[in-house]
N, C-alpha and C positions, 0 to 999 in steps of 0.2 A: 727515510724519516721513520722513526718509531712513533706510531700514532698515540701510544700512551706516553705522553710527554711529562716533563716535570710540572707542567701547568694543568695536567689532567688528561683524561681520555678525549681526544679530538675526534668528533664524528659528525655525521649529518643525519637528519631524520628521514626515514624512508617514506614519510607521507607524501613525498614528491612523486613516488611511484604508484600508479593506479593498481587496482585489484582489491576488491572488498572481500572476496573469498581467499582462503589461504592458498589454494591451488594457483589462482591468478597472480597473487602477490609474490609467491615464491618464484614463479616463472619470471616476473620482472626483476626480482633480486638476483636470480641466477644469471640474468642477461647483463645487468649493469655492474653489480658489485665487483666481479673479477676484473673488469676493464678499469674501474676506478682504482682499485687496490694496486693494480700493476703499475700505475703511474704515481700514486701517492705513497704507498707503503709496500714496495715489492718484496722486501726482505724481512719485514716485521709484521706481527699480527695487526689486523685492521679492525677498529671498533665500529659497531653498528648501533644506531639509534632506531629501534624497530617500532613501526606503527602497526598496530593490529586492530582491525575492526572487531566488533562483537562476533560477527559471523566467522571471521578468520580465527579468532581465539578459540571458539568452540570447536572448529575443525582441527586446529592444531593439537587439541587435547585428545582427539580421537585416533584410533588405530595406531599406526606407527609413525604418524606425521612428525611428532616432536623428536623422536629418535633419528628420523631421516634428516631433519633440519640440523640437529646437533652434529650428525656425522658430516653433513655438507660443510658446516662451519669449520669443523676441525680439519677437514681435507683442504679447505681454501685458506686456512690460517686466519680466521675471522672470529670475532666474539661480540656478543650483544652486551651492551653496558647500560642501556636504558630502554624503556618502552614509553611511547606516546599513547596515553589513554584518554586524550581529550575527545577526538571525534569518535563516537560510538559506532557510526556507520555512515555510508554514503558520502564520504569526503570528496569523491570525484564524480558525484551526481551533477546533473545539469544545473541544478539550483541547490545550494547548501544553505546560505544565509543563516538565520537564527536557529535552524535545525541542528547546527553543529553542537548546540547546548543540550539537545534532547537525546535520551532521557537525562535529567539533571540529578543532582545529589539528593533531591527530596524523594527519589524513588529507590525501591529495592533493586530494580534492574541495574541502575548505575553501580550500586554497591557490589552486586554479584559479579558484574563484568570486571570491575577493578580488582576484586579478590582473585578472579581467574588470571588476570594479567600478572599479579604478583607470584602466583604459583608457577607460571611460565617463566617469568624472569629469574626466579630461584633456580630453575633447571638450567638456564642458559648462562648465568653469570659465571665468570671465571672464579676459581677458588680465591678467597681472601678479598674479593671486591665488594663494595657497597653498590647498590643500584636503586634506581627510582622509577616510579610511574608518574608521568605528568597527568594533570587532570584539570577540568574546567574550574572557573572561579565560582563554584557552587551552582550557579544558574545564570539566566539572562534577566536583566533588570526589567525588561518590558513584558515579561510573561505575566506580571501582576498589574492590576489596575489601581491599587492603592497601597498605602504603607502597611496596613494591617495584614493584607495578604502577603506582602513581601517579607514582613517579619516572621510570619508563620512558615513560609517557605524556607527562609534562612535557618529557622530553628530545626526543621526536619533535616535539612542538609547537614547541619552541624552534628546532629545525632548520628547520622550515617557515617560521617567522617570519623567520629569518635569510635564507632564500632570497628571501622577499618584500623584505627590506631590500636585498639585492643587486639585485633588479629595480628598485627605486625609485632607487637610486644610478645605475644605468645609464640609467634614464629621465631623470633630471636632467642627466646628461652629454649626452644626445641632444637634449633639448628645452629645457633650462634652466629647468625648472619643479620646484618642491618639492612633492611629495606625501608625506603621512605616514599611517602606520597608527596608529590610536588604540585602545590596549587599555583595556578597561573592567572594572576590578575590580567584583565583585558577590558578595554573601554566598553562600557555598558554591560559588563558582567555584574552579577549580584555583588561580587567583590571586584569593582571596576578599576581600582587604582591600588598602588602600593600602600598608600595611607589607609585605604579601606581594609586591606589585608592585615596590616598591623593592628588596627582597631579591633577587627573581628577576632584575631588571634589572642589578643590580650584580654578583651572584655567578654568574649563568649567561649572560645575554644578552651583556654586554660582553665577557667573556673569550672566549666561543666565537665571537662575531661578529668580534672582532679577528683571530683566526687565519684566518678565511675571507676577510675584507676584505684582509688582507695578501697572501694568495695570489692573489685575484682581481684586485686593483687596485694592489698594492704599497704600500698605505697604511701609514704608520708609526702608532704607537699614538695620538698626539694627534689626528691627522687622522681616524683610524678612529672614535675616540670622538665627535668632532664630527659625523661622518656618521650614526652610530647615533642620536645624540640629535636630529638633524635629522629623521629619518624614522620613528623609533619613539617614540611619544608616549603620554601619559596621556589617556584620555577621562575627564574628571572628572565623573562622574555624582553630583550632590549627594545625591540620594535614597539611593543605595547607600552612600556614605561616611557619611551621617547614621545609617543603620541600624547601621553598624559603629563608630559614635561616633568618627569620624576627621576631622570638620570642626572644626578648631581651629588654633591657631598652629603646631603641629608640622607640619601638612600643608604650610604655606607655607615653613616653615624647611627641611624636607626637600627640597622642590622647588628652593629656592635652593642648598642644599648640594650636591645632585647635579647640578644643571644640566639635569635632565630637563624637557622642555617639555610644556605642556598643549596637546593638539591641539584640544580643544573643551571647553567647559563644557556639560554636559547639565543644563539648568536644570530642576530637579525637586524635589519634596518627598515625603518618606515619611510614613507614618501613625504617629502617636505616641499611646500610651495610658498614662495615669497612673491607677493603681488606688487612688484616694483616696476613692472612694465604695464602697458595698457591691459587692463584686467581681462577683457574679452578674449584677447589673443592667448593668454595663459589658460583660460578656461577651455578654449578649443583644444589645446594640447592635452589638457587634463581629462577631457571627456572619454577618450578610449579606455581609461582606467576604471571608469564606472561600468563594470561588467556584472553579469547577472549571477555569477556562481557564489562568491563570498561576500560577507559583510565587510565594508570598508568604512568604519567609523571615523569621524573627523572631529578634531578639536581645533577650533579657530581662535587665534589671538588677534583681537582687533586693535586699532591704533591707540585706543585709550587704555590698553592693557587688559580689558575684560575678555573672558573666554566664553565661547559658545560651542556646545557639543551637538553633533548631528549623528543620527543613527546610521546613515549611509552616505556615500559620496554623492549620489544623485540628489539627495535632499539638500546637501550643502550647495551644490552647483545651482539648483533651482532657487535657492534663497538669495543668491548673489553675493558679491564681495566688494570691498572698498579698497582703493589703492593704499598700500602699506600693510595690509593684513598678512598674517602668516597662517597657513594650514599645516597641521600634522595629520597624516592619513594612515589608517591601519591597512597598509598594503605592503606585504613583505617583498620589498624590492631587492635586487642583487646587492650583496654587501660590499663587493669590490669596487663599486662605482659611487662617487661622491655627488655626481650630477648627471642629469639626462637632458641635455639641451637647456631649456629654461626651467626645468624641474630639478629638485635636489633630493638627497636622501639624508637620513639621520646618522650617517656614517661617523660623524664627529662624536656623537653620544656612544656609539658602539666602541669606538677606539678608546674612549675614556674608561668604559667598563673593563675592557681587556687590559689596558695599562694598569689599572688598579689591581686587577687579578694577578698580573705579573708580579707586582710588589708583594702582595699577600694573598696567595691563592685561597679562595673561599669555597671551591667546589671541585669535585673530581670529574665532572662531566661538562664538556663544552660541545653543544649540539647545534650545528648550523641548521637553521629552519627557514630556508627560502623555498616556499612551496608553490609560488604563483607563476612559475615559468610559462605554463600553458595558457595563462590568461593575460600575460603581459602584451603590450602593443608589439606588433611584428618586428619593429626595429630593434627591440631589446631581446628577442628570442634567439636562441641557438640550441645546439643539441644538448640533451639532458646530461650526457656524460661530460661534455666540455664545461657546461654550466656548473656542475658540482665540483669538478676539479679546480676551476677558477676560484670558487668560493673558499675551498680548503687552502689553496695556495695563498690567498690573501691573508687568512688567519695565521698561517705559518710565517709569512713575512712580518706580520704585526708582532709576533712573538720572537722573531729573530731565529726561527728554526729553519735549517736548510733541508 
C-alpha cells in the first residue's frame, strides 16, 4: 500500500506515543514506526503525523537534532505531513484534563510555540506538499466566569491567530509553500462546535483579518479572503463533531457555502451509549471510562429531544440518566469497532465522513487520532503496535485500498 493514496496522506498522530522531551519521543518513534511501516507500507514511503510538545520543539531546533531526525526519516523512507500542536505539554501526565488548553491562544507563548512548529514542519515536509499544524479551539470555555471575560479572551485569541496568518502569508511569499493552521472545535472549547467555528470565522476572523492584511500587504477584500481561507482551516475531528451531533449533510453544505477548507480529517470515533437496558447496569459498564487523565465531555439527548452538556463523564454519571436517553462521550475509542458489549461508538458518523471524502476529497491529510489506548478498560487494550495497525487497516478497507 502506498500511504499517500488518491484520497490523501493516510497517517496516525504520534500523540499516542509518550515522551515530552524530544529525546524520549524520538526513542518511542524509532521503536514503533519501523515495525508499523513494515506491515502497512513496506515498499512505499510512510506518512507521519507528528506531535511535538513545547519542550520537544525547542530541543528539536537545537544542535543537530533536526538534521538527525531528517536523516533518520530518509533512511527509513518516512515523511512528516502534519504536526499536532494542540497539547503544549504534559499530554501523558497523570492528570491532563483542562490543562490541555493551556497556554491558550490569548497568550504570546501559544503563538511562539505554534510559529516554531511551522518552522519545523517546513523543514520536514516533502517537496511540493502542503502541511498543517492543528491547534486548540482558541481556549477552554470554563476558564472565564462571565461573558465579558470570555469575549475579551476570544478577542485576544483572534488577534494572535491573525498574527499567525500574517506569518504564514509572508512564509508563502518567501518560500512558495502553503502551510495552514487547523483549528479544532471541541466540546467546551471557546469554539465548542462546528457552528461556533463558522460563526467566529465569518463574524470575527475575516473582518478583522481583512483590515490587517490590507494594511500589511495592500490586499483588497477578495484577495484577502482567499489568503485567509488558504491558511486558516478546519481540523475536522470526527469524534468531536459526533459528540456535538454535527456530522451530517449540513456540515458539508456549510463548508461549500463558506469556502472554508479542511486542513485535515482527524479520523476518530466517540463513545456512544444508548440507555435501552436497565440504566444502572449500563452505568456500571461505563464507570471504568471515567478516568482521571483526560476530559470526557458528554452531550446527552433526552427522551424529549432536549440536550444537556456535562463537563466530564463523572459529572454526567453523578447526575443520573433516564431510560431511552443517549449519551455521546468525548472518548477517542478504537475506530474499527462499532460496539463494545452494551456500549457503542460513532463509527457510523466516521464512515459517513470517509464516504463523502471518497466522492469529493476535501483534504490531503487523513490522521487517525485514537490516543486513549492506555486508559481504556483492560478488555479493550492490546499492544500499541497491533492497535495502530488495526486502525489503519480499517481505514484502508473503508477506502477499498489493498
